[in-house]
N, C-alpha and C positions, 0 to 999 in steps of 0.2 A: 724720679724720686715716687713714691707711692703713695697717694692720693686717699686724703683721711675719708672716709665717709660714717655714714649713723646708718642706724636700722633699729625698729624699737620689736622686740622680741619679746613675747609672752611669758610668764614666769612657770604658768598654769602648766604648758603643755608645752612649748619651745618653739612657737609659730613662729617666725619673722615679717615683720611690715615694717614696708617701704616709707612709712608716717603713721603717727601718733593717734589713735582710735580709742575708745572709751571704753568700747568690746575687742574682744579677740573676737577674729572668725575664725577660729581653730575649734576652740571648744567653749564659746561663746560666753565665755567669764568675761567680768566686767572689773573693770582699776589694773588691769595686770599686766598690761607693756610697757615696758623702762629701755629707753636709750642705752644702747651698746656703740662701739667705735670699731669699726670693721676696715680691712687694708684693701683697696681694690690691687688685686694682680697685674702685668703685666703681660701679653700674650706668650704664653710659651714657657714663664716665670714655671717656678715649682713654689708648692704651698709647702708649711712644715708638717711631714707626718707621712708627704706624698712618697711614692716610692722612684729610686734613679732609675734611669735606663741602664741595662746590662746588670741585672740583677742575677747572685746565681740560683741554678735551675734545681731542684729538687725532687729525686725519683721518688714517685710512687709505690707507693706496697697495696697492696686487695688487703680489702679489709677482714678478708678470714690467716692472716699472713699477721695484723695487727697482736702484740702479746701486753694484756694488760699488767704494771707498775704495780705489786701491789704498793698500798698506801698506806703508812702508819702515823692515825691521828692523833689529836692534839687532845689528851684529855685532862682536862681542871677539874674531877670530880666532883662536880654539882652534876647529877644525876638527869637534873630536868631539862637544865641548857643541853647535855651531852643529846639526851632524847631527840632533843628538837634540832639539832644540828647534823643528827644521823649516827651518832655514836661520838662524835668530837668535831674540831675542827682539822681540815686537811692543811696542810704546807701548802704555802703557795694560793691561794682561795683569797676572794673576797667578800666579805659580809656583810649588810646592809642592818641595821635593826632603827625601827623609825617606834615611835609613838607621842602621844601627848605632853604638852611640859607638864613635868611633876611626875610624872608616872611612874617616873624608876631604870631609865634607861641608864643614865651613870652610873646608878649605884651599881646593879646586876655589871656591869661590865666592869667596874674595879674591885667587885668580888670575883670575877672573871680572873684578871691577871692577877689580882692576889693567890688564888687558889690555883693556875699555873705557875706563878716564880715561887710556888714553897714545893713542889714536885721538882722542882729541879730545872725546868728552864725559861728562858728568859723573856722577858714582858717590859713592853715602853707604853706607855699611858702618854700620849701627849694634848693637852688640852688647851682647844683656842676660844674659850668660851671664859673659865675660870683660872683662878691662878694658880699656882703650886700651894701656896700657904690653902685655900679652898678647900683644895681636894683632900689637904693632907686633916682638916678640919675632919670632915667626911669620914677620911680613912682612922680615923682616932673615933669617931663615934660608934663603928663597927668594927673596932676591935683589931684595925688589918694595918695598924702603922707599920708596923715589924717584918709586913713581907715583902719581900726584896724586886719591887718592883722598882723601874725608872722613870722616872716624872722628868718631864719637862712644857710648860705653859709656852707657845710660840704658837701664829699664825700663817707664815710664810710657806709657802709649800718646799721653796728653795730652802729657808734655814732647814727645815724639818729634812729636808734628802743630804745637805749638808751634816747635818746631824748625827744622823745614822751611819752614813757613809766614813763616821769617824771611830763607830765604836770595831772593837777589833772582831767582832763578829754577829754577822746578822744575824737579829730576834727571831725568836720561834714565834713570837705573838706583836702585833704594834694596833693599837689604836689611837683613832682619831677621832674625839670628839670638838668638835664635830665638822660634817663637811662643806657644809654651809657657811661655817664661820672662817675657814682658809682661802688661801687664796693664792695665785702664780702669779708672779710680777712681774709679767709679761702682758698682762691685762690691765686696762684700764677701765675696766667696769667695777662695779663695788661686788664685796664677797656676795657669796648668796644667790646671784645672778645667775643665769642660764650656763654663761658663758665659763662662768669661775666654776661656777659645782662639776659640768663637765670635764674642762682643763683637770681643775685640780685633782679630779678622781682618778683620770688618765693616766697622768700621771705618780700617784700613788698604788697604783693597779700594778701600774708597772714596775714598778719598785719590789714588790708582794712578787709574782712573777718571774723574776729576776732573781731574787735570792732565798727563795722559799723560804717565805714569812705570812703568819696566817693574820689576815689584814682585816677589823672589824670598822665601817665606818658607824660612826652615829647621826642618822637625816633630822632634821626636825618633816613635822607635818603641817599640811594645810588644813583649813575649817573644815574638808570633809574628811580629813583622815589620813588622803593620801600623803606622800612621802613628798615633800619640795623640792622641786626645781623640774630639770628636763626628765621625761620618761624616759631616755635613753640609762639615768643612773641604773636601774634597775634591771636594765635588760645589759648593763657591763658588769656587773656583781655576778658572784656562784650563789649567794644565801641572801635572799629577802624574810628577814623576821620582821614581825607584828608587838611591839606590845600593849596588850590589850586591858581595859581594865577603868572601874570609877573611881575617884580622888577619894569617892566615899565609903568603898567598900574595901575592906582588906587584901581581898587577891588582885592579883594581876596572874594575864595568862598571857603566856609569848608564845607564839603560831608562825608557821611556816608556811608562807605563800608561795615560793620558790626555792626550790635546792637542787642544786645540781649533783649532789654526794650522797642525797636520801630522800624520806617520804614527803609527801608535802601537807599532808591531814598529821602531822602528830602537833602537840601543844606540850608545854609544861608551865607547871601551876608553882604558884607562889607568895608567899603570904606575908606580906608590909608589914617589917617588927620594927621596935628600935635601934637595934642591930644590923638593920637592911633586910634583904629580904630573902626568906629562910624557904626552900624548898618544901612542896606538901606531895608526900607522899602516897596517900591516900586521898585523894579529891571527894571520892564519894564521901568519905565519911563526914569530911570539912563542911559540904555546902546541906547536907543532912542534919548536921549538928544540930542545930537550933529548931527542927522543925517540931509543931504540934498538930500533932494525927488527927486533931478532935475535932479542927474546924474544918469546914464547909467551904469549898475555892480551890481545894488542894491534892497534885495530883502528886506523884513520883515517875519519872519516864528513864528507862534505860537507854543512855546515848553509845557511839560511839566516837571517841577523836583521836583519827588515824589507829593505831593499835592499841587501844587502848580505851575499855570501860568506861563508862564516867553515870555513877546516874545522880539528876538535879530535881530540884523542885518546880511544879509548874504552879505558880500561886493565878486564881480569877477572884475577879470582883464582878458581881451585875446587881447594880442599884438604881432604881427609879430616878429616869433625868428629868431634868429643871427645866431645859431647855427643846426649844424644837429641833434642834438634830444633835443625838444622840453621839456622846464622844466615843472615842476607838482608842483606846490608847493601848499601846506594846511597849516591854521594855524588853531586852533579848530575845525575841524571835523575828519573823517575816511579819509584816502589817499586813500584806496583800494574801500573805495563808491562815491569817486568821478572817479575813474575809471571807474566803473558801469556805473557812471549817463552819463560820456562822451562816453560811447561806445551805450548807450541805444538812447539817440542824433542825434547819426552818422549812426544808420545803425536802428532807425526806424522812426523819422523827418526828415533823411537827410541830417542834419546839416554836417556840416567838419571844424573840429578842427585840421585837417592835419598842420604842421608848425609855430604853436601859441601858446606862452608860456601863461601859467593858473594857476593863483593864486586865491586861494578865503581865506579867512580870514571871520570868526566870530568876527565882533568889541567887543569891552570891554572887550576881555582876557578870556572870556564862552567858552567852553566845550562842544559842541552836539553829543548826541550820539545815539540820536534815529532818525529811519528810515523818521519817520514823516517830516523831514528836507530836503528831497530827492527835494520835487517840488518846495521848495523856491533855494535851490543850481541849481537846472536845470532853473530856471527862471533868476537867475542872472547870470548865465555864457551865455544862452540865448539873456539875453537885452543889456550884454558888447558886443557877436558878432557883433549881428546886430544894436549895437547902440541907441536901441532904451528907453529913460527912461521910469520906472512906473509912476503911479497917486499916491502920498505919498501916498494915504489913503488905502492902499492895503496890504493884509495880503494873506501868502498863507501855506497851510497845506494839507499833502500826501506825501504817499509812492509812488514808481514808479518801477513797477515790471520789467522782463526784458523783458517781452512782447510791454513792451510799455504801457500798461494799467495804470492808477494812482487807488491808491489802497485807501480805508478808513482808517483812524487811529483812538483811542480811546482817550476820553476827548473831546472830539470836541467841545460839546457846551460852558466846562468849558473853551477851547482855546479863542473861538467866543468871550464869554464874556468876557474876558478883551480885546480882541481886540477893541470893542465896548463903553469899563471902558477908553478907551487911545486915544477914537477920531475916530478910523478908520470909513472908510466909506462903505470897499469891499471888501472880502475875494474870494479867489476860494479855490475849494475843490472838490477832488473827487468825481467823479457821481457814485453814488448805497450807499451801507451801510442804515443805519438808519437814521432814521427823526431827522434833526439839525435845532434847533431854532436860526435861527440868529440874531434875535431881527430884530433891527434896519439897519443891515447888508444888502448889495444886494451880493446875491451867485450868485456866478457863477463856473459851475460844470462838466468840465471837463468829459470828458469817459477816455482820453488817450493822449500821451505825443505830436500827431498832433495836439489837440484842443485845449492844451496849447499852442502851439509855435503861434500857429494863434489868440490865446487871445492875446498874448507880443505883436504883429508884430500891432497889432489892437491899440494897447495902454491902 
């Protein structure tokens, strides 16, 4: 008879420990070890899932002889969602979506299920966190109650699979909300533990691959913003999406961080309304809608999110500090990047930010990650320090080097075309690089940070 033993597994990284400890030795997080049961097997015995002896051999083929089967994607007529997934859901694929509580994960997936069901496809929505009546209330609020979506409230994986097998045909879309709340009956550990999440995901993904069903799993996130549970969960699925945004803002960003069937740098922009999440087809106009161009400390940056150009406003505030150590607060940008830009402005341009509190914000709740925003951030900081507002029709693009030189970035023509479409009249770009087609835009091309500061002084 197998001997029951226990081990302590970290719920953050999955590292197993022989005894309980306050801190995990794998990820150095505190209070993340949870006791789990494991079964000690006899020598020579086979664990569940291990290959049997005498398996069937498969003939190998050269890579050049492999033929790619055409894939018919499931499009739900939500352009922003289809954009992030690479053109629609791939049958037989597994997608994991994570985000903060209340950000809108369940809302957007209910909309996706309803939109897909309205096209004639079959969609099954399994909720393990709410009752069917609660989901119906949300559907009523979003005017989706008449959508032909099959709904059930259950948490046992065996019950879920038995229910799906009882259907006449496998569903085209299966949504599990959420993977941390479903459980496998054969395990004694509580739902949400590493063993339960891994086993439940493996069972559901196996069903989806065998039945050619597109599977969407909702994942909880930790306080650090990472999807809770073992890291292997993100390796098991084909696509990982993160829902970003501040609950105080009405904008939501759906970002792909892994996609085996499309690009990983695409985003979808949504706006939270009373009727659910509405698509934003022109994010640049929305992010710049309430902009005041006659205020010092603001600059417009033309960025790229995947293949989409996007214009956002970068705001800066420089105020005398009442403390011995000035504050440096950043929202939507890298704090280390701000420190570098300030150091270049002080060392190369002769500006002094000593004794000043500095606040930098990317308007609208968007997070900017590319170095091409250096010039716009520097321009906003200098404008706030000198109290010199910009011309309202100005956009900036470029990277700042530690030497004080300005470096060109890629896809400049696409960025400028978006700025021209939104009515901008002037652009400041780094000198050098390939030829740029500015269209009707007037181009200023400083070579270094001193020339940029001189342009700001001139207005």
